[in-house]
C-alpha positions, 0 to 999 in steps of 0.5 A: 197495914199492921206489923204482922201483915207486913212481915207475912207479906215480905216473908211470903216472897222469901225462899230463904230469909237471913234472918226472920228475926232481923226482918221483923226488927227492921219492919218495927223500926222503919216504916219504909225500909229500902230493898233492892234488886240488880240486873245486868242489862242483857237480852230479851226479858223472860218469865222470871224477869218480866212477870215474876219479878214485878209481881214480887215488887207489887207485894213489897210495895204493899208492905211499905218497902221502898224498892230500888231497881238497879240497872247494872250496866257496868256489871254487864260490861265487866261480864262481857254481856252484849259483846262487851259493848257498853252502849248496847248494854245501856239500850238494853237497860232502857228496854228493861225499864219498858218491860217493867212499865208494861208489867205494871211496876209503879214507876212513881213508887220504884226508883230506877238507878244505873250502876254507871251513875252510882260509879260517879261517886268517889265515896262509892269507889272508896267503899269498893276498896274498903270491901276488897281490903276486908275480903280474902282472895279465897272468899272473893273466888267463892263469890264469883258464882254471882256472875254465873261463872266459876273461878276457872272461867275468869279471863280478865282482872276486871271480873274480880272487881265484881263481888266487891262492887256488888257489895258496895252497891248494897251500902251505897244504895242504903239497902236494908234488904237485899231482895235478889234471887238465891243465886246472889246469896254469896254477895249478900252474905259477904255484905253481912260479914263486911258491914259490921267490920266497917261500922256499917249495917248488916242487911237482911237477905230475902232471897226469892225463888228462881223459876225452873227452866222447861227441861227441869232439874239440872246437875249442880255445878258446884256454885254453893255448899248447899246442894238444894240451893245449887240445884236451884241455881243450876236449874233456873230458867235462863235467857241464854237457853231459849228453847227451855225459856219462855219470853214475854214476847212469845205468842200463845202458840210459842208458849204452847209449843214450849210447854208441850215439850216441857218436863212434866212426868206423871205424878212427879211433883219434885223439880217439875217446872209446870208445877213450879209455874203453877205455884209461883206464878198462877196461884200468886196472881189468881185466886183459883186455877181452872183446868178445862178437859173433856167430859169423857176425861172427867170434865173441868176441874177448879183448884182453890190452892196450890196444895190441892193442885199438887195433891191431885197431880200426885194421885193421878187425878190430873193428867200432865197434858191437862195441866200443861194446857191450863198453864198455857192459858194462864201464862198467856193471860199474864204475858199478853198485856206486856207483849201487846205493849211492845207491839203497840207502843212505838218506843217500846217496839223500837227498843225490842227490835234493837235488843232482839237483833243483838247477839246475846253473849254469856 
């Protein structure tokens, strides 16, 4: 694949890229740049994690990116996930790996790395201290939003380790590209500031889209100076809100019930979660999107691009209920293979049962 195609493929994943010029230079000078994304093992997998993330990784692999999936068990422990029980967090991480395998992540091309393994290195902790020494208290407080928390919610000193550790991860993992969601941009920007100060490098930030929750837009919570990004962070689909979230274990009936009650007002295209899934999931996976409807309502429709679908919806040529019904069909097609893996594979099923019964703590 030539440089321009690789660049466009990586660019298609980024909702925000800092910077495109640096990304192009990186692809020019490295055949296989390293990108990473990190996850706190906690709770059951949902659409953003179990369907959307694997699709993006697939495209990055096509572009020649070497991808590292980081199981941030120590971070989940610091953040008091799974009741702060590290052993339960590790089991949740094993479940995460099963999810990625079921979703088609090529385990021969992707590295799985645990935070607890990385933390065995003395050099890692040296990096953490160096980063902390070059970060002001004010800057660290601002970066706490990467935990999904604000400074006023902090109860333990350990939680203040989080930003410095996340930045240290980037350099310990030798990551050229930080390929995380927009909600992690503050840690990534801190890495870009710190890297040159310590004679390291300045990682490129390719922040991917965050799928909306079923209830639609939420009021910003003051996590970022950029209002649009803050809205996206506040409105993202969250596992801690199961009624506004679709899980990879949901049956088709579950998916239909949740989509039926989702926010999707007629003709409204901004902050519409059903259109969001159509754009970022369905049209990324399928070449066309077919909407079945009775002849008395105009018969079936088929769209070859998302802009065509959006236009039809905006102009009332497509009713919200018909769109919702179509989205249910396509989401079930994507979720079904993953769901069935956990129904048929004994190891996967046992891990699912263990995670399902545990109380997920924020």
